[in-house]
N, C-alpha and C positions, 0 to 999 in steps of 0.2 A: 486175674488178668494183670499183666505187668505193663507198665507205661515207660517210654523213654524218659530220661531225665529232662526236667523243664528246660535246661540250657539248650538241648538238642532240638527242642521244638520251637524255639523262639524264631521270629522272622529273620533276624539278622544271622543266626546260625544257618538256617535253611538257605538264605541267599549265598552265603559263603560256600556252603556245601555244593550248591548248584554251580557257582562260579568255578570252583575247583574242578568239578566234574566236566565242565565245558572246556577248560584249559587242558585237562588230561586227554580228552578226546581230540582236541585240536593238535596236541603234541604227538599223539599216536598216529594221526593221519599224516603228519609230516615225515615220520620215520618208517612207516609201513604203507608206502604208496603201492598200489596195485600195479603190476606189470601189464603192458599191453596184452590183449587177448591172444594175440599171435604175432610173433616177430617174423619179419620177412628177410630171408637170407639172400643177398645179392651174389650173383654168380658171373663168371667171365663169359665172354662170347664162345671161347673154345670149349668150356665145360657144357654150356647150353647146347652147342651144336653136336657135341659128342652124344649127349642124351637123346636129342632129336634123331640123330642118324641111327642110334641103336634101337629106336622105337619105330623106325621106318617113315619118319616125317622129313619131307624135304623143305627147303627154303630157297627163295630166289629174291633178286632185287633188280630194278630197272638199270642200275648202274654196275651190276655185277660186282658188288664190293660189300664190305662190312664195316665201314668207318661210321662210327656213332655220330660224327659231326657232319656227315653228308646226307642229305635228305634223299638222295637216290639210292642209297645203300640199305641193306637190311642188317641191323646190328642187334645182337642180344647181350651186349656188354652191360653189366649192372641190372640185368633183368632179375626179377624175383624167382627163386627157385620154384615157388608155388605156381607161378605162371607156366613154366616149362612142364612141371608135373601136371598142371591142369590140362594142357593141350595134349599131352601123352595120354591122359585119362580119357580125354574126348576121343582120340583115335581108337584106343582099345575098346571103349564102350560102343562106339558107332560102327567099328569095322571099316571106316571110310578111309580113303586117301586124303592126306592133309598136307598142304604146302603153305608154309609161313611166308608172308610178304611184307610184314612190318613188325618191328621190335621196339627197341629203345632209341632209335636214331631220331635226330632232329626232324622237324617238319610236322609233327602231330600236335593236336590241341594240348594245352598245358593243364595243370590241375593235380590234385593230390593223388588220384587214381589214374594217372596218365601213363602213356607209353614211356616217356622219359623216366619216370619213377619206377618202372618195371612191372606194373600191374597189367598192361595190355599187350595183346599180340594181335596182328591181323593175319587172317588166313584167306586163301583163295576160295571163291564162292562155287564150290562143287555141289551138284545136285544131291549126292548122297549125304554129305554132312549137313546141307540145309534141311533135307528131309528129316534127319535125325533130331536136329535142334527143334524144329517146328512140331514134331510129333512127341517129343519127350519133355519139353520145357514149357513153362507157362508164358503165354503172350501177356506182356504188360504194357502194350501200346507203343506207338512211335517206332515201329519196326524192331522192337526189342523183345527178347525172350529171357526169362529168368530161370535158372536151374534151382533145384531144391537147396543147393549149397549156397545160393545167393549170387553166384557168378552170373554176369550179364552178357548175353549174345546179341550184338546189334548188327542188323543187316544194313550195311551202308551202300547198297546198290551193286557195287562191283567186287565187294569182299565183305567178310565178317570181321567185325571189330569186337574182340572178346576181352572183358575185364575179369580177371581172376582175383578174387579176394581170398579164396582158399585153393587148395590143390585138387578138390573134387570137381566133377563136372557141375 
């Protein structure tokens, strides 16, 4: 049986080796920081509406406009691509008509996963889409349903407020 030289087994050498190991781990974590799990691509109003139109999804606003800085408009400026893809997936999966009534315009609640930051879209409360959400997603309380993807569907009374974390339903 062989043994390490006495100098490597001494307490001061072990402390030094442990300290060196800790420094190397710390330096490695500085240079090799993990990227976010999923980056969100921001898109223009024009590109978003082109995709919605091609999918057969309509949109409307009480002000008949698309200015992001006007709360009576429905704007998709700087919306996440995942949000647009998500609502298109919802339409295809459900087979229902969908009309978007809210996007990234001012006038919604703030927060990380907000309308302004591109994570949310409001849609009209049609019976077909409501039945699809209630029958296919898990009720989590407070008028909210959660899809297997983690996306949240919130029945706000006169419309659905949907938070898309991913592009799947």
